[in-house]
N, CA, C and O of each residue as an XYZ file, in Angstrom:
844
protein
N      26.702     -3.111     25.458
C      26.255     -4.080     24.439
C      24.787     -3.812     24.075
O      24.406     -3.812     22.904
N      23.971     -3.584     25.128
C      22.550     -3.314     24.905
C      22.365     -2.021     24.119
O      21.537     -1.951     23.211
N      23.142     -1.002     24.473
C      23.041      0.294     23.785
C      23.434      0.150     22.317
O      22.820      0.750     21.435
N      24.478     -0.663     22.069
C      24.935     -0.878     20.702
C      23.868     -1.593     19.886
O      23.635     -1.253     18.726
N      23.211     -2.595     20.500
C      22.151     -3.332     19.819
C      20.980     -2.411     19.504
O      20.409     -2.472     18.415
N      20.625     -1.557     20.462
C      19.524     -0.615     20.266
C      19.837      0.343     19.130
O      18.968      0.673     18.322
N      21.091      0.789     19.076
C      21.503      1.710     18.026
C      21.394      1.049     16.652
O      20.962      1.678     15.686
N      21.787     -0.219     16.573
C      21.699     -0.958     15.306
C      20.244     -1.100     14.874
O      19.931     -0.954     13.692
N      19.358     -1.383     15.821
C      17.936     -1.541     15.508
C      17.322     -0.227     15.020
O      16.480     -0.226     14.122
N      17.749      0.890     15.616
C      17.249      2.199     15.191
C      17.683      2.481     13.753
O      16.878      2.916     12.929
N      18.961      2.230     13.459
C      19.457      2.435     12.093
C      18.759      1.504     11.107
O      18.470      1.892      9.975
N      18.489      0.268     11.545
C      17.788     -0.686     10.683
C      16.397     -0.165     10.332
O      15.954     -0.269      9.188
N      15.719      0.393     11.324
C      14.401      0.983     11.090
C      14.498      2.111     10.070
O      13.663      2.224      9.173
N      15.524      2.943     10.216
C      15.718      4.050      9.277
C      15.990      3.567      7.862
O      15.478      4.138      6.900
N      16.793      2.519      7.731
C      17.103      1.985      6.403
C      15.864      1.367      5.749
O      15.687      1.475      4.536
N      15.005      0.722      6.547
C      13.765      0.161      6.006
C      12.874      1.289      5.489
O      12.282      1.187      4.414
N      12.788      2.373      6.279
C      11.988      3.535      5.862
C      12.520      4.117      4.554
O      11.747      4.387      3.635
N      13.829      4.309      4.469
C      14.427      4.836      3.249
C      14.285      3.847      2.103
O      14.246      4.238      0.937
N      14.206      2.562      2.441
C      13.991      1.554      1.408
C      12.656      1.759      0.704
O      12.555      1.607     -0.514
N      11.630      2.106      1.484
C      10.321      2.398      0.891
C      10.403      3.622     -0.016
O       9.830      3.635     -1.105
N      11.122      4.658      0.443
C      11.239      5.878     -0.352
C      12.038      5.637     -1.635
O      11.694      6.146     -2.702
N      13.104      4.853     -1.509
C      13.903      4.543     -2.700
C      13.109      3.682     -3.676
O      13.182      3.874     -4.890
N      12.347      2.728     -3.129
C      11.541      1.849     -3.978
C      10.504      2.647     -4.754
O      10.271      2.377     -5.932
N       9.879      3.628     -4.105
C       8.850      4.414     -4.798
C       9.454      5.168     -5.982
O       8.833      5.279     -7.039
N      10.684      5.692     -5.793
C      11.319      6.454     -6.856
C      11.734      5.543     -8.011
O      11.556      5.889     -9.179
N      12.283      4.384     -7.678
C      12.732      3.462     -8.724
C      11.553      2.916     -9.533
O      11.627      2.814    -10.758
N      10.461      2.564     -8.837
C       9.273      2.053     -9.533
C       8.690      3.139    -10.433
O       8.344      2.882    -11.586
N       8.583      4.353     -9.897
C       8.037      5.466    -10.682
C       8.904      5.738    -11.902
O       8.397      6.010    -12.990
N      10.199      5.663    -11.713
C      11.151      5.913    -12.807
C      10.999      4.866    -13.914
O      10.935      5.203    -15.096
N      10.944      3.584    -13.510
C      10.814      2.504    -14.489
C       9.509      2.635    -15.269
O       9.496      2.491    -16.491
N       8.411      2.909    -14.562
C       7.115      3.047    -15.227
C       7.093      4.261    -16.164
O       6.470      4.227    -17.225
N       7.779      5.323    -15.758
C       7.854      6.514    -16.610
C       8.665      6.246    -17.871
O       8.308      6.704    -18.957
N       9.754      5.506    -17.722
C      10.583      5.158    -18.884
C       9.772      4.305    -19.865
O       9.874      4.487    -21.079
N       8.975      3.385    -19.345
C       8.181      2.506    -20.204
C       7.130      3.290    -20.984
O       6.892      3.026    -22.162
N       6.499      4.266    -20.307
C       5.423      5.015    -20.951
C       5.912      6.274    -21.665
O       5.130      6.987    -22.293
N       7.214      6.535    -21.561
C       7.808      7.695    -22.236
C       7.218      9.015    -21.747
O       7.216     10.011    -22.470
N       6.719      9.012    -20.509
C       6.212     10.234    -19.894
C       6.259     10.058    -18.378
O       6.324      8.931    -17.887
N       6.227     11.154    -17.639
C       6.283     11.086    -16.183
C       4.910     10.673    -15.649
O       3.903     11.318    -15.942
N       4.880      9.595    -14.864
C       3.616      9.073    -14.343
C       3.597      9.162    -12.814
O       4.634      9.324    -12.171
N       2.390      9.052    -12.252
C       2.191      9.097    -10.802
C       1.441      7.835    -10.367
O       0.233      7.887    -10.136
N       2.142      6.704    -10.252
C       1.474      5.430     -9.933
C       1.027      5.346     -8.475
O       1.598      5.999     -7.601
N       0.012      4.545     -8.227
C      -0.516      4.381     -6.861
C       0.532      3.817     -5.909
O       0.580      4.197     -4.739
N       1.380      2.900     -6.414
C       2.400      2.288     -5.562
C       3.371      3.332     -5.031
O       3.938      3.159     -3.952
N       3.566      4.412     -5.777
C       4.430      5.517     -5.332
C       3.908      6.093     -4.024
O       4.685      6.371     -3.111
N       2.588      6.274     -3.932
C       1.989      6.893     -2.748
C       1.855      5.904     -1.599
O       1.930      6.298     -0.435
N       1.659      4.634     -1.908
C       1.615      3.618     -0.849
C       2.975      3.499     -0.163
O       3.059      3.458      1.064
N       4.039      3.444     -0.966
C       5.397      3.381     -0.410
C       5.712      4.655      0.372
O       6.388      4.604      1.400
N       5.225      5.790     -0.111
C       5.455      7.066      0.568
C       4.846      7.060      1.966
O       5.477      7.495      2.929
N       3.614      6.564      2.068
C       2.927      6.546      3.357
C       3.616      5.611      4.341
O       3.796      5.955      5.509
N       4.003      4.429      3.870
C       4.691      3.466      4.737
C       6.038      4.014      5.195
O       6.381      3.922      6.374
N       6.797      4.581      4.266
C       8.100      5.136      4.615
C       7.988      6.310      5.560
O       8.836      6.483      6.435
N       6.942      7.132      5.398
C       6.756      8.302      6.242
C       6.533      7.913      7.700
O       7.100      8.524      8.606
N       5.706      6.895      7.921
C       5.447      6.425      9.284
C       6.736      5.932      9.939
O       7.044      6.300     11.072
N       7.479      5.106      9.225
C       8.709      4.529      9.784
C       9.790      5.589     10.007
O      10.490      5.554     11.019
N       9.929      6.528      9.072
C      10.977      7.539      9.205
C      10.657      8.518     10.330
O      11.565      9.042     10.974
N       9.380      8.763     10.567
C       8.989      9.618     11.677
C       9.399      8.981     13.008
O       9.923      9.658     13.892
N       9.157      7.688     13.138
C       9.579      6.961     14.349
C      11.095      6.988     14.477
O      11.624      7.159     15.575
N      11.795      6.820     13.363
C      13.259      6.868     13.360
C      13.743      8.240     13.841
O      14.674      8.322     14.643
N      13.121      9.307     13.358
C      13.521     10.654     13.757
C      13.333     10.895     15.244
O      14.154     11.550     15.886
N      12.237     10.357     15.792
C      11.982     10.495     17.227
C      13.051      9.758     18.028
O      13.568     10.280     19.016
N      13.379      8.537     17.593
C      14.391      7.741     18.294
C      15.782      8.346     18.180
O      16.630      8.129     19.045
N      16.021      9.116     17.099
C      17.315      9.763     16.890
C      17.358     11.181     17.467
O      18.357     11.888     17.331
N      16.254     11.587     18.114
C      16.152     12.962     18.630
C      16.413     13.980     17.530
O      17.140     14.951     17.742
N      15.833     13.768     16.373
C      16.094     14.620     15.215
C      14.798     15.280     14.760
O      14.007     14.688     14.025
N      14.593     16.522     15.210
C      13.370     17.263     14.897
C      13.226     17.491     13.405
O      12.107     17.480     12.892
N      14.340     17.701     12.683
C      14.281     17.984     11.247
C      13.586     16.861     10.490
O      12.796     17.118      9.581
N      13.876     15.616     10.861
C      13.266     14.470     10.193
C      11.774     14.391     10.518
O      10.949     14.211      9.623
N      11.436     14.526     11.792
C      10.038     14.423     12.218
C       9.194     15.508     11.573
O       8.109     15.232     11.062
N       9.683     16.738     11.592
C       8.942     17.870     11.035
C       8.652     17.666      9.557
O       7.553     17.956      9.086
N       9.642     17.167      8.829
C       9.480     16.953      7.404
C       8.388     15.953      7.087
O       7.654     16.127      6.114
N       8.265     14.911      7.889
C       7.257     13.892      7.637
C       5.850     14.372      7.972
O       4.887     13.972      7.318
N       5.723     15.219      8.976
C       4.410     15.711      9.368
C       3.760     16.509      8.238
O       2.540     16.467      8.075
N       4.551     17.222      7.467
C       4.002     18.091      6.429
C       3.401     17.291      5.281
O       2.309     17.599      4.805
N       4.115     16.270      4.843
C       3.715     15.551      3.621
C       2.763     14.384      3.862
O       2.177     13.869      2.909
N       2.597     13.961      5.094
C       1.853     12.748      5.422
C       0.444     12.732      4.810
O       0.069     11.778      4.128
N      -0.319     13.781      5.056
C      -1.705     13.791      4.589
C      -1.801     14.030      3.083
O      -2.827     13.725      2.475
N      -0.754     14.567      2.482
C      -0.741     14.716      1.022
C      -0.638     13.343      0.357
O      -1.228     13.110     -0.699
N       0.117     12.435      0.985
C       0.175     11.062      0.472
C      -1.232     10.448      0.478
O      -1.648      9.808     -0.488
N      -1.946     10.655      1.574
C      -3.301     10.110      1.686
C      -4.219     10.744      0.645
O      -5.043     10.055      0.044
N      -4.081     12.057      0.429
C      -4.915     12.752     -0.556
C      -4.718     12.148     -1.946
O      -5.689     11.932     -2.671
N      -3.476     11.877     -2.316
C      -3.204     11.296     -3.631
C      -3.796      9.892     -3.760
O      -4.314      9.526     -4.814
N      -3.717      9.115     -2.688
C      -4.326      7.785     -2.717
C      -5.845      7.897     -2.828
O      -6.491      7.076     -3.478
N      -6.406      8.920     -2.186
C      -7.846      9.109     -2.222
C      -8.324      9.519     -3.613
O      -9.323      8.997     -4.107
N      -7.614     10.451     -4.245
C      -8.044     10.921     -5.553
C      -7.875      9.832     -6.627
O      -8.502      9.881     -7.685
N      -7.019      8.859     -6.330
C      -6.866      7.723     -7.228
C      -7.895      6.628     -6.945
O      -7.968      5.632     -7.666
N      -8.689      6.821     -5.887
C      -9.728      5.855     -5.556
C      -9.255      4.674     -4.747
O     -10.037      3.764     -4.467
N      -7.973      4.666     -4.359
C      -7.421      3.516     -3.635
C      -7.659      3.614     -2.129
O      -7.861      2.601     -1.460
N      -7.632      4.828     -1.607
C      -7.756      5.032     -0.166
C      -9.095      4.505      0.358
O      -9.140      3.868      1.410
N     -10.176      4.765     -0.366
C     -11.511      4.354      0.079
C     -11.704      2.846      0.005
O     -12.642      2.309      0.595
N     -10.825      2.163     -0.715
C     -10.929      0.706     -0.814
C     -10.289      0.009      0.390
O     -10.496     -1.186      0.601
N      -9.518      0.752      1.170
C      -8.892      0.171      2.355
C      -9.931      0.013      3.461
O     -10.875      0.800      3.538
N      -9.766     -1.006      4.328
C     -10.698     -1.181      5.455
C     -10.750      0.071      6.329
O      -9.726      0.713      6.562
N     -11.926      0.410      6.805
C     -12.119      1.622      7.604
C     -11.208      1.685      8.837
O     -10.665      2.753      9.119
N     -11.018      0.587      9.582
C     -10.140      0.660     10.763
C      -8.706      1.062     10.402
O      -8.060      1.804     11.141
N      -8.216      0.569      9.265
C      -6.858      0.925      8.836
C      -6.772      2.409      8.507
O      -5.798      3.076      8.856
N      -7.808      2.924      7.825
C      -7.821      4.353      7.487
C      -7.847      5.211      8.748
O      -7.167      6.235      8.819
N      -8.626      4.797      9.736
C      -8.713      5.551     10.989
C      -7.357      5.597     11.682
O      -6.941      6.642     12.183
N      -6.670      4.456     11.708
C      -5.357      4.387     12.353
C      -4.362      5.320     11.661
O      -3.633      6.057     12.326
N      -4.331      5.288     10.327
C      -3.398      6.142      9.590
C      -3.748      7.621      9.747
O      -2.859      8.463      9.867
N      -5.027      7.930      9.745
C      -5.438      9.317      9.959
C      -5.003      9.823     11.331
O      -4.597     10.974     11.486
N      -5.096      8.933     12.327
C      -4.871      9.346     13.708
C      -3.390      9.420     14.105
O      -3.046     10.113     15.063
N      -2.515      8.717     13.384
C      -1.114      8.628     13.802
C      -0.453      9.991     14.040
O       0.119     10.194     15.111
N      -0.505     10.937     13.088
C       0.133     12.232     13.330
C      -0.506     12.994     14.493
O       0.181     13.695     15.237
N      -1.823     12.852     14.644
C      -2.530     13.537     15.730
C      -2.066     12.997     17.081
O      -1.833     13.758     18.021
N      -1.935     11.675     17.164
C      -1.449     11.054     18.400
C      -0.024     11.497     18.702
O       0.305     11.831     19.841
N       0.824     11.498     17.664
C       2.213     11.919     17.842
C       2.281     13.372     18.315
O       3.060     13.704     19.209
N       1.462     14.236     17.709
C       1.429     15.644     18.115
C       0.953     15.782     19.555
O       1.460     16.616     20.306
N      -0.030     14.955     19.941
C      -0.529     14.980     21.310
C       0.543     14.594     22.316
O       0.656     15.194     23.385
N       1.331     13.578     21.958
C       2.429     13.146     22.839
C       3.451     14.264     22.993
O       3.948     14.514     24.091
N       3.762     14.936     21.887
C       4.738     16.029     21.922
C       4.239     17.174     22.798
O       4.989     17.719     23.607
N       2.957     17.537     22.627
C       2.387     18.644     23.399
C       2.347     18.300     24.890
O       2.638     19.150     25.732
N       1.989     17.066     25.212
C       1.890     16.664     26.622
C       3.252     16.574     27.298
O       3.341     16.585     28.525
N       4.306     16.485     26.505
C       5.666     16.449     27.053
C       6.470     17.602     26.446
O       7.593     17.426     25.973
N       5.859     18.776     26.477
C       6.449     19.942     25.822
C       7.871     20.257     26.244
O       8.741     20.466     25.399
N       8.113     20.291     27.546
C       9.443     20.644     28.045
C      10.480     19.611     27.639
O      11.590     19.951     27.230
N      10.103     18.348     27.758
C      11.011     17.269     27.370
C      11.282     17.315     25.871
O      12.402     17.076     25.421
N      10.236     17.628     25.104
C      10.377     17.718     23.653
C      11.375     18.813     23.275
O      12.263     18.597     22.451
N      11.219     19.996     23.889
C      12.129     21.103     23.600
C      13.561     20.743     23.969
O      14.506     21.079     23.256
N      13.703     20.055     25.091
C      15.039     19.682     25.552
C      15.689     18.679     24.616
O      16.877     18.789     24.315
N      14.923     17.703     24.154
C      15.473     16.638     23.310
C      15.784     17.115     21.899
O      16.810     16.755     21.322
N      14.889     17.926     21.350
C      15.021     18.295     19.947
C      15.770     19.607     19.723
O      16.600     19.703     18.820
N      15.476     20.623     20.549
C      16.055     21.937     20.293
C      17.289     22.223     21.142
O      18.037     23.156     20.850
N      17.505     21.441     22.176
C      18.697     21.618     23.005
C      19.502     20.319     23.039
O      20.063     19.930     24.064
N      19.533     19.681     21.904
C      20.253     18.415     21.765
C      21.737     18.707     21.544
O      22.114     19.334     20.554
N      22.576     18.245     22.476
C      24.014     18.512     22.382
C      24.635     17.861     21.151
O      25.675     18.312     20.671
N      24.012     16.812     20.639
C      24.547     16.129     19.463
C      24.221     16.866     18.170
O      24.833     16.606     17.134
N      23.265     17.779     18.226
C      22.866     18.530     17.024
C      22.888     20.015     17.333
O      21.950     20.512     17.957
N      23.929     20.755     16.919
C      23.986     22.199     17.148
C      22.774     22.899     16.529
O      22.203     22.415     15.552
N      22.388     24.039     17.104
C      21.199     24.746     16.647
C      21.304     25.139     15.181
O      20.325     25.031     14.443
N      22.487     25.597     14.744
C      22.641     26.014     13.348
C      22.425     24.830     12.396
O      21.862     24.979     11.312
N      22.893     23.635     12.838
C      22.738     22.448     12.001
C      21.277     22.000     11.984
O      20.775     21.538     10.959
N      20.602     22.139     13.121
C      19.185     21.804     13.205
C      18.379     22.702     12.267
O      17.482     22.228     11.570
N      18.699     23.996     12.250
C      18.001     24.942     11.378
C      18.266     24.604      9.919
O      17.352     24.629      9.095
N      19.518     24.288      9.599
C      19.893     23.931      8.226
C      19.161     22.676      7.772
O      18.607     22.629      6.674
N      19.165     21.654      8.634
C      18.484     20.411      8.292
C      16.978     20.592      8.169
O      16.347     20.019      7.282
N      16.404     21.395      9.068
C      14.968     21.649      9.017
C      14.594     22.417      7.754
O      13.556     22.154      7.146
N      15.446     23.370      7.360
C      15.198     24.135      6.132
C      15.205     23.205      4.924
O      14.384     23.342      4.018
N      16.144     22.257      4.922
C      16.200     21.282      3.835
C      14.964     20.410      3.801
O      14.422     20.124      2.734
N      14.517     19.984      4.987
C      13.321     19.146      5.055
C      12.084     19.917      4.613
O      11.217     19.373      3.930
N      12.006     21.207      5.012
C      10.859     22.023      4.611
C      10.830     22.178      3.093
O       9.791     21.995      2.458
N      11.997     22.523      2.514
C      12.075     22.679      1.061
C      11.743     21.367      0.365
O      10.995     21.338     -0.613
N      12.304     20.289      0.880
C      12.090     18.975      0.284
C      10.618     18.570      0.367
O      10.081     17.948     -0.550
N       9.973     18.933      1.481
C       8.579     18.566      1.681
C       7.635     19.488      0.918
O       6.533     19.079      0.552
N       8.054     20.719      0.676
C       7.216     21.655     -0.071
C       6.932     21.165     -1.488
O       5.968     21.596     -2.119
N       7.774     20.264     -1.981
C       7.510     19.694     -3.303
C       6.166     18.990     -3.317
O       5.469     18.996     -4.332
N       5.793     18.372     -2.177
C       4.508     17.694     -2.115
C       3.356     18.689     -1.955
O       2.246     18.439     -2.425
N       3.621     19.809     -1.295
C       2.606     20.862     -1.224
C       2.347     21.395     -2.629
O       1.203     21.606     -3.032
N       3.440     21.606     -3.364
C       3.306     22.065     -4.747
C       2.607     21.011     -5.602
O       1.750     21.332     -6.425
N       2.983     19.753     -5.397
C       2.362     18.657     -6.151
C       0.858     18.585     -5.874
O       0.061     18.370     -6.787
N       0.478     18.766     -4.603
C      -0.939     18.749     -4.242
C      -1.676     19.917     -4.899
O      -2.760     19.742     -5.455
N      -1.084     21.098     -4.829
C      -1.709     22.289     -5.425
C      -1.899     22.096     -6.935
O      -2.966     22.393     -7.473
N      -0.881     21.608     -7.599
C      -0.918     21.386     -9.045
C      -1.962     20.325     -9.404
O      -2.759     20.512    -10.324
N      -1.949     19.215     -8.671
C      -2.864     18.108     -8.962
C      -4.308     18.470     -8.627
O      -5.235     18.067     -9.329
N      -4.490     19.231     -7.553
C      -5.837     19.611     -7.142
C      -6.521     20.460     -8.202
O      -7.733     20.363     -8.394
N      -5.748     21.291     -8.887
C      -6.304     22.104     -9.977
C      -6.773     21.223    -11.134
O      -7.767     21.528    -11.794
N      -6.046     20.125    -11.374
C      -6.386     19.230    -12.484
C      -7.360     18.127    -12.066
O      -7.915     17.420    -12.907
N      -7.557     17.994    -10.737
C      -8.431     16.952    -10.188
C      -7.922     15.551    -10.510
O      -8.707     14.619    -10.682
N      -6.604     15.415    -10.589
C      -5.985     14.105    -10.756
C      -4.550     14.172    -10.219
O      -3.957     15.248    -10.138
N      -4.012     13.026     -9.860
C      -2.665     12.966     -9.280
C      -1.603     13.075    -10.372
O      -1.540     12.244    -11.279
N      -0.766     14.116    -10.271
C       0.320     14.330    -11.221
C       1.610     14.636    -10.466
O       1.579     15.097     -9.325
N       2.742     14.376    -11.115
C       4.057     14.740    -10.576
C       4.684     15.723    -11.565
O       5.413     15.312    -12.467
N       4.406     17.021    -11.401
C       4.824     18.028    -12.391
C       6.326     18.297    -12.376
O       7.054     17.825    -11.503
N       6.763     19.061    -13.359
C       8.195     19.375    -13.494
C       8.738     20.073    -12.258
O       9.833     19.757    -11.794
N       7.971     21.028    -11.720
C       8.431     21.755    -10.532
C       8.702     20.836     -9.354
O       9.586     21.111     -8.542
N       7.949     19.747     -9.253
C       8.142     18.765     -8.190
C       9.552     18.200     -8.229
O      10.194     18.041     -7.190
N      10.033     17.895     -9.435
C      11.352     17.275     -9.576
C      12.485     18.280     -9.374
O      13.547     17.929     -8.860
N      12.258     19.514     -9.775
C      13.276     20.557     -9.567
C      13.448     20.837     -8.077
O      14.573     20.929     -7.584
N      12.331     20.973     -7.362
C      12.394     21.181     -5.906
C      13.024     19.967     -5.233
O      13.804     20.109     -4.291
N      12.685     18.769     -5.719
C      13.237     17.530     -5.156
C      14.757     17.518     -5.249
O      15.442     17.164     -4.289
N      15.277     17.902     -6.401
C      16.724     17.874     -6.620
C      17.439     18.857     -5.700
O      18.501     18.549     -5.160
N      16.852     20.043     -5.524
C      17.438     21.058     -4.648
C      17.408     20.610     -3.197
O      18.418     20.685     -2.497
N      16.249     20.144     -2.748
C      16.121     19.691     -1.368
C      16.986     18.485     -1.072
O      17.522     18.350      0.028
N      17.121     17.610     -2.052
C      17.941     16.410     -1.895
C      19.394     16.779     -1.588
O      20.036     16.159     -0.740
N      19.902     17.792     -2.285
C      21.276     18.236     -2.063
C      21.474     18.711     -0.619
O      22.475     18.383      0.019
N      20.512     19.484     -0.115
C      20.622     20.011      1.251
C      20.561     18.875      2.268
O      21.340     18.854      3.221
N      19.633     17.924      2.070
C      19.469     16.841      3.040
C      20.687     15.912      3.048
O      21.098     15.445      4.111
N      21.266     15.642      1.878
C      22.466     14.794      1.826
C      23.621     15.479      2.547
O      24.358     14.832      3.291
N      23.786     16.793      2.329
C      24.860     17.513      3.009
C      24.614     17.555      4.520
O      25.556     17.476      5.308
N      23.338     17.682      4.921
C      22.985     17.640      6.341
C      23.315     16.265      6.925
O      23.861     16.165      8.023
N      22.978     15.205      6.178
C      23.288     13.856      6.631
C      24.783     13.617      6.784
O      25.218     12.925      7.705
N      25.577     14.198      5.866
C      27.032     14.075      5.968
C      27.557     14.781      7.214
O      28.440     14.267      7.901
N      27.009     15.958      7.501
C      27.435     16.715      8.681
C      27.031     16.006      9.970
O      27.723     16.108     10.983
N      25.913     15.292      9.930
C      25.426     14.562     11.106
C      25.965     13.149     11.162
O      25.694     12.413     12.111
N      26.739     12.761     10.136
C      27.271     11.397     10.047
C      26.124     10.384     10.116
O      26.190      9.391     10.842
N      25.075     10.661      9.343
C      23.876      9.826      9.340
C      23.809      9.045      8.025
O      23.396      9.598      7.006
N      24.207      7.770      8.034
C      24.224      6.978      6.795
C      22.836      6.760      6.209
O      22.700      6.582      4.999
N      21.799      6.772      7.053
C      20.433      6.561      6.569
C      20.022      7.680      5.617
O      19.501      7.424      4.531
N      20.261      8.919      6.034
C      19.897     10.059      5.193
C      20.742     10.113      3.925
O      20.220     10.361      2.839
N      22.056      9.879      4.062
C      22.964      9.996      2.921
C      22.645      8.946      1.860
O      22.465      9.278      0.689
N      22.576      7.682      2.268
C      22.322      6.608      1.305
C      20.912      6.675      0.743
O      20.695      6.447     -0.447
N      19.945      6.993      1.620
C      18.563      7.039      1.181
C      18.302      8.115      0.146
O      17.552      7.898     -0.806
N      18.918      9.279      0.328
C      18.684     10.390     -0.587
C      19.558     10.323     -1.836
O      19.224     10.932     -2.852
N      20.660      9.598     -1.777
C      21.560      9.533     -2.923
C      20.873      8.940     -4.150
O      21.175      9.325     -5.279
N      19.946      8.003     -3.930
C      19.200      7.405     -5.040
C      18.422      8.482     -5.795
O      18.233      8.404     -7.009
N      17.978      9.487     -5.042
C      17.164     10.534     -5.628
C      17.849     11.346     -6.708
O      17.198     11.792     -7.653
N      19.154     11.544     -6.583
C      19.861     12.358     -7.566
C      19.635     11.840     -8.984
O      19.420     12.618     -9.914
N      19.686     10.529     -9.136
C      19.520      9.924    -10.463
C      18.076     10.022    -10.927
O      17.813     10.455    -12.049
N      17.129      9.618    -10.065
C      15.721      9.572    -10.472
C      15.146     10.967    -10.700
O      14.367     11.172    -11.631
N      15.524     11.926     -9.855
C      15.016     13.286    -10.035
C      15.524     13.880    -11.352
O      14.764     14.481    -12.112
N      16.805     13.701    -11.601
C      17.396     14.228    -12.832
C      16.778     13.567    -14.056
O      16.489     14.234    -15.050
N      16.576     12.261    -13.981
C      16.013     11.537    -15.124
C      14.580     11.979    -15.415
O      14.203     12.110    -16.580
N      13.776     12.209    -14.377
C      12.412     12.663    -14.587
C      12.367     14.054    -15.214
O      11.485     14.346    -16.021
N      13.311     14.904    -14.846
C      13.400     16.234    -15.460
C      13.698     16.092    -16.952
O      13.127     16.803    -17.779
N      14.602     15.164    -17.288
C      14.948     14.927    -18.703
C      13.725     14.410    -19.473
O      13.460     14.843    -20.595
N      12.978     13.471    -18.853
C      11.777     12.939    -19.501
C      10.767     14.050    -19.743
O      10.133     14.109    -20.796
N      10.623     14.928    -18.761
C       9.692     16.037    -18.913
C      10.082     16.947    -20.071
O       9.231     17.394    -20.840
N      11.376     17.215    -20.183
C      11.855     18.065    -21.277
C      11.550     17.423    -22.629
O      11.202     18.112    -23.588
N      11.685     16.096    -22.696
C      11.376     15.384    -23.936
C       9.884     15.422    -24.230
O       9.477     15.515    -25.387
N       9.050     15.347    -23.155
C       7.612     15.439    -23.322
C       7.243     16.788    -23.966
O       6.438     16.845    -24.895
N       7.840     17.853    -23.459
C       7.546     19.190    -23.965
C       7.885     19.316    -25.448
O       7.165     19.953    -26.217
N       9.009     18.684    -25.830
C       9.407     18.755    -27.224
C       8.465     17.952    -28.120
O       8.659     17.905    -29.335
């Protein structure tokens, strides 16, 4: 009974995290439709940061390295976008310190328990190695969209969500949904399914912008 309750709480945490990610996409989509162009609102990055923290914890509790690895890559890019928009510096200093330190603390815990980490994540009987590699590849591709977004925006010195971001998003989304189906993970499947519509719609808006 206790194990079942714990499992429900873990899934609930994952759904809340995906809720933040879905909310960011829906808000961005609505604002883009209103302005007839693809926009990069501050709320998009705030939801991204909140969802990233929660999903990282979910991945650790699920012994899923693919999820954790994906969040580590994009975390500081979310902060960079908030900073270039001037919102990050408006937050209280203690809150900024805590958010800056979270990935470092998590990495420290992993390093200090290296053998246990390898056993839980890379020798997990519930996740075959080939599936772990497939899921990690999807997360890397999916997360590289933010690396590309940062590179593109840094050149312009403003936060933008370029066309390439949405194309990479759509490709990575397909891999992660298929990985979630293979892992029987409703959090990944339902959370990413929203993306198919919003990613495709943003690509269409971009094409109209070009015309």
